[in-house]
RONUDREN-520593 format. One record per residue (C-alpha): x, y, z; residue number from 1. Coordinates in nm, 3 decimals, padded with zeros to 5 digits. Last residue first. Layout:
<<X; Y; Z>; NUM>;
...
This chain:
<<00.125; -01.740; -00.815>; 244>;
<<00.212; -01.769; -00.445>; 243>;
<<00.383; -02.037; -00.239>; 242>;
<<00.577; -01.782; -00.029>; 241>;
<<00.329; -01.793; 00.258>; 240>;
<<00.356; -02.168; 00.247>; 239>;
<<00.698; -02.162; 00.421>; 238>;
<<00.561; -01.958; 00.711>; 237>;
<<00.276; -02.207; 00.759>; 236>;
<<00.508; -02.506; 00.745>; 235>;
<<00.750; -02.356; 00.990>; 234>;
<<00.462; -02.260; 01.219>; 233>;
<<00.389; -02.643; 01.231>; 232>;
<<00.123; -02.860; 01.072>; 231>;
<<00.073; -03.217; 01.189>; 230>;
<<-00.133; -03.430; 00.945>; 229>;
<<-00.346; -03.689; 01.117>; 228>;
<<-00.444; -03.519; 01.439>; 227>;
<<-00.464; -03.182; 01.258>; 226>;
<<-00.693; -03.339; 00.998>; 225>;
<<-00.930; -03.447; 01.277>; 224>;
<<-00.940; -03.104; 01.435>; 223>;
<<-00.987; -02.943; 01.090>; 222>;
<<-01.284; -03.173; 01.013>; 221>;
<<-01.455; -03.080; 01.356>; 220>;
<<-01.407; -02.716; 01.283>; 219>;
<<-01.560; -02.711; 00.942>; 218>;
<<-01.462; -02.834; 00.595>; 217>;
<<-01.734; -02.796; 00.330>; 216>;
<<-01.739; -02.948; -00.010>; 215>;
<<-01.913; -02.753; -00.295>; 214>;
<<-02.150; -02.963; -00.497>; 213>;
<<-02.386; -02.660; -00.555>; 212>;
<<-02.679; -02.815; -00.372>; 211>;
<<-02.444; -02.923; -00.085>; 210>;
<<-02.300; -02.574; -00.064>; 209>;
<<-02.642; -02.423; -00.045>; 208>;
<<-02.762; -02.660; 00.226>; 207>;
<<-02.450; -02.596; 00.436>; 206>;
<<-02.470; -02.220; 00.383>; 205>;
<<-02.833; -02.215; 00.488>; 204>;
<<-02.746; -02.412; 00.804>; 203>;
<<-02.467; -02.185; 00.911>; 202>;
<<-02.106; -02.280; 00.849>; 201>;
<<-01.892; -02.360; 01.140>; 200>;
<<-01.569; -02.245; 01.313>; 199>;
<<-01.218; -02.281; 01.168>; 198>;
<<-01.366; -02.233; 00.819>; 197>;
<<-01.305; -02.408; 00.489>; 196>;
<<-01.492; -02.385; 00.154>; 195>;
<<-01.429; -02.645; -00.124>; 194>;
<<-01.465; -02.667; -00.492>; 193>;
<<-01.345; -02.954; -00.712>; 192>;
<<-01.132; -02.808; -00.995>; 191>;
<<-01.079; -02.931; -01.345>; 190>;
<<-00.737; -02.796; -01.453>; 189>;
<<-00.615; -02.601; -01.757>; 188>;
<<-00.454; -02.360; -01.506>; 187>;
<<-00.582; -02.019; -01.614>; 186>;
<<-00.903; -02.158; -01.772>; 185>;
<<-00.989; -02.362; -01.463>; 184>;
<<-00.893; -02.064; -01.247>; 183>;
<<-01.123; -01.813; -01.421>; 182>;
<<-01.423; -02.059; -01.444>; 181>;
<<-01.403; -02.166; -01.074>; 180>;
<<-01.371; -01.828; -00.905>; 179>;
<<-01.744; -01.737; -00.911>; 178>;
<<-01.834; -02.068; -00.749>; 177>;
<<-01.560; -02.000; -00.482>; 176>;
<<-01.708; -01.659; -00.399>; 175>;
<<-02.068; -01.772; -00.389>; 174>;
<<-01.980; -02.059; -00.142>; 173>;
<<-01.799; -01.806; 00.088>; 172>;
<<-02.101; -01.580; 00.077>; 171>;
<<-02.312; -01.865; 00.194>; 170>;
<<-02.248; -01.786; 00.567>; 169>;
<<-01.960; -01.841; 00.804>; 168>;
<<-02.047; -01.886; 01.167>; 167>;
<<-01.908; -01.705; 01.478>; 166>;
<<-01.979; -01.912; 01.783>; 165>;
<<-01.644; -01.845; 01.939>; 164>;
<<-01.519; -01.529; 01.783>; 163>;
<<-01.202; -01.533; 01.572>; 162>;
<<-01.361; -01.646; 01.242>; 161>;
<<-01.153; -01.743; 00.944>; 160>;
<<-01.307; -01.807; 00.602>; 159>;
<<-01.089; -01.996; 00.348>; 158>;
<<-01.206; -02.030; -00.017>; 157>;
<<-01.049; -02.344; -00.189>; 156>;
<<-01.008; -02.466; -00.538>; 155>;
<<-00.913; -02.841; -00.533>; 154>;
<<-00.734; -03.032; -00.807>; 153>;
<<-00.744; -03.222; -01.128>; 152>;
<<-00.535; -03.187; -01.439>; 151>;
<<-00.225; -03.183; -01.222>; 150>;
<<-00.215; -03.550; -01.178>; 149>;
<<00.123; -03.653; -01.056>; 148>;
<<00.103; -03.458; -00.736>; 147>;
<<-00.263; -03.358; -00.681>; 146>;
<<-00.339; -02.981; -00.720>; 145>;
<<-00.435; -02.740; -00.450>; 144>;
<<-00.514; -02.379; -00.524>; 143>;
<<-00.575; -02.168; -00.211>; 142>;
<<-00.760; -01.833; -00.161>; 141>;
<<-01.032; -01.831; -00.430>; 140>;
<<-01.286; -01.551; -00.501>; 139>;
<<-01.130; -01.380; -00.802>; 138>;
<<-00.812; -01.324; -00.594>; 137>;
<<-00.781; -00.956; -00.661>; 136>;
<<-00.637; -00.884; -00.325>; 135>;
<<-00.431; -01.132; -00.114>; 134>;
<<-00.305; -01.290; -00.432>; 133>;
<<-00.372; -01.657; -00.457>; 132>;
<<-00.177; -01.900; -00.247>; 131>;
<<-00.043; -02.210; -00.433>; 130>;
<<-00.037; -02.575; -00.326>; 129>;
<<00.097; -02.897; -00.478>; 128>;
<<-00.096; -03.160; -00.287>; 127>;
<<00.040; -03.450; -00.089>; 126>;
<<-00.166; -03.437; 00.224>; 125>;
<<00.094; -03.226; 00.400>; 124>;
<<00.056; -02.969; 00.127>; 123>;
<<-00.315; -02.969; 00.204>; 122>;
<<-00.251; -02.865; 00.560>; 121>;
<<00.020; -02.614; 00.456>; 120>;
<<-00.229; -02.446; 00.213>; 119>;
<<-00.493; -02.425; 00.493>; 118>;
<<-00.221; -02.276; 00.725>; 117>;
<<-00.137; -02.019; 00.453>; 116>;
<<-00.501; -01.913; 00.425>; 115>;
<<-00.514; -01.896; 00.803>; 114>;
<<-00.200; -01.675; 00.801>; 113>;
<<-00.382; -01.437; 00.564>; 112>;
<<-00.691; -01.425; 00.794>; 111>;
<<-00.486; -01.354; 01.115>; 110>;
<<-00.434; -01.671; 01.332>; 109>;
<<-00.562; -01.694; 01.682>; 108>;
<<-00.824; -01.967; 01.607>; 107>;
<<-00.551; -02.177; 01.438>; 106>;
<<-00.355; -02.183; 01.769>; 105>;
<<-00.667; -02.309; 01.940>; 104>;
<<-00.702; -02.577; 01.676>; 103>;
<<-00.351; -02.693; 01.774>; 102>;
<<-00.040; -02.634; 01.581>; 101>;
<<00.234; -02.896; 01.583>; 100>;
<<00.562; -02.781; 01.752>; 99>;
<<00.854; -02.686; 01.533>; 98>;
<<00.812; -02.311; 01.561>; 97>;
<<00.746; -02.334; 01.933>; 96>;
<<01.052; -02.546; 01.984>; 95>;
<<01.259; -02.284; 01.817>; 94>;
<<01.422; -02.324; 01.484>; 93>;
<<01.782; -02.202; 01.459>; 92>;
<<01.856; -01.935; 01.198>; 91>;
<<01.980; -01.972; 00.839>; 90>;
<<01.984; -01.619; 00.686>; 89>;
<<01.735; -01.569; 00.413>; 88>;
<<01.859; -01.451; 00.078>; 87>;
<<01.769; -01.782; -00.102>; 86>;
<<01.415; -01.736; 00.026>; 85>;
<<01.383; -01.405; -00.127>; 84>;
<<01.517; -01.516; -00.468>; 83>;
<<01.268; -01.801; -00.460>; 82>;
<<00.974; -01.560; -00.366>; 81>;
<<01.050; -01.365; -00.684>; 80>;
<<01.177; -01.003; -00.686>; 79>;
<<01.035; -00.839; -01.000>; 78>;
<<01.277; -00.693; -01.255>; 77>;
<<01.191; -00.972; -01.499>; 76>;
<<00.834; -00.842; -01.515>; 75>;
<<00.966; -00.510; -01.663>; 74>;
<<01.095; -00.677; -01.981>; 73>;
<<01.468; -00.634; -02.044>; 72>;
<<01.693; -00.333; -02.125>; 71>;
<<01.997; -00.283; -01.903>; 70>;
<<02.147; -00.040; -01.658>; 69>;
<<01.835; 00.093; -01.491>; 68>;
<<01.687; -00.252; -01.458>; 67>;
<<02.001; -00.392; -01.287>; 66>;
<<02.017; -00.100; -01.046>; 65>;
<<01.654; -00.150; -00.959>; 64>;
<<01.695; -00.524; -00.915>; 63>;
<<01.984; -00.474; -00.675>; 62>;
<<01.780; -00.213; -00.486>; 61>;
<<01.479; -00.451; -00.470>; 60>;
<<01.691; -00.726; -00.330>; 59>;
<<01.830; -00.498; -00.065>; 58>;
<<01.486; -00.368; 00.039>; 57>;
<<01.344; -00.726; 00.047>; 56>;
<<01.629; -00.836; 00.291>; 55>;
<<01.579; -00.520; 00.506>; 54>;
<<01.203; -00.563; 00.532>; 53>;
<<01.218; -00.936; 00.610>; 52>;
<<01.469; -00.866; 00.892>; 51>;
<<01.834; -00.908; 00.877>; 50>;
<<01.985; -01.027; 01.199>; 49>;
<<02.143; -00.907; 01.531>; 48>;
<<02.064; -00.536; 01.539>; 47>;
<<01.703; -00.576; 01.421>; 46>;
<<01.513; -00.367; 01.167>; 45>;
<<01.150; -00.307; 01.082>; 44>;
<<01.115; -00.083; 00.774>; 43>;
<<00.915; 00.226; 00.681>; 42>;
<<01.007; 00.342; 00.327>; 41>;
<<00.940; 00.712; 00.299>; 40>;
<<00.975; 00.909; -00.036>; 39>;
<<01.033; 01.282; -00.014>; 38>;
<<00.929; 01.500; -00.303>; 37>;
<<01.120; 01.816; -00.386>; 36>;
<<00.893; 02.071; -00.547>; 35>;
<<00.756; 02.081; -00.899>; 34>;
<<00.433; 01.878; -00.842>; 33>;
<<00.200; 01.877; -01.142>; 32>;
<<-00.016; 01.567; -01.085>; 31>;
<<00.234; 01.367; -01.282>; 30>;
<<00.513; 01.455; -01.029>; 29>;
<<00.326; 01.287; -00.734>; 28>;
<<00.258; 00.987; -00.968>; 27>;
<<00.626; 00.918; -00.997>; 26>;
<<00.634; 00.726; -00.673>; 25>;
<<00.387; 00.477; -00.811>; 24>;
<<00.592; 00.426; -01.128>; 23>;
<<00.909; 00.379; -00.915>; 22>;
<<00.738; 00.103; -00.714>; 21>;
<<00.615; -00.058; -01.038>; 20>;
<<00.978; -00.056; -01.177>; 19>;
<<01.100; -00.193; -00.833>; 18>;
<<00.881; -00.497; -00.863>; 17>;
<<00.810; -00.653; -00.526>; 16>;
<<00.610; -00.338; -00.439>; 15>;
<<00.673; -00.260; -00.073>; 14>;
<<00.418; -00.228; 00.199>; 13>;
<<00.374; 00.110; 00.376>; 12>;
<<00.520; 00.298; 00.080>; 11>;
<<00.493; 00.650; 00.217>; 10>;
<<00.493; 00.928; -00.049>; 9>;
<<00.574; 01.287; -00.021>; 8>;
<<00.516; 01.656; -00.090>; 7>;
<<00.141; 01.682; -00.122>; 6>;
<<00.042; 01.338; 00.007>; 5>;
<<00.043; 00.987; -00.134>; 4>;
<<00.003; 00.668; 00.072>; 3>;
<<00.123; 00.348; -00.089>; 2>;
<<00.001; 00.002; -00.004>; 1>;
């Protein structure tokens, strides 16, 4: 997210493509600004190791210098998850990070982490998994395709509820139904549809999903799955980078 004001810009979250970031910064000049413009890049730092923000900033600066010195397609200037992972410093894994998550841990997750948890859970079951973009996802959060048979897979909408007793409604089913044509064309895959929540779906949502042949996963299914497929914080963090 970028915030523009009269004499400056704050990039609260970084563009992973320096060309797009520069284009966003240049908007201040396109509205007729002729004074000096200050660009702010808030970053979390630590004295003992490189943080996510610092690693990404250094990768972006290297890509920016490369793009300014050569001619190649803009998309090649984008920092990829693979490049970021290769830049991470190896650090010891804590007991907490390697311990299996409980359903109570899942209840405390933020929505994007819940999507990564769902991806990790299906990854444990032998699926290739991909997280869709956080915005503009067309109604699907996770793409899961069977290893060795990528012509079939699951298209998943994940609905997280923090409150005890909070129930998901049929909106989740509508979203995943709307996403199906786009992703089947994009991947050349026939997708079965699923909606997942850490709580429960209300009765109208259950009836509607059954009539539309959309599989529902609720709290009791997640608990059983967590017993069979142990998911750790390491798994969740890793799946955050499985994006398309």
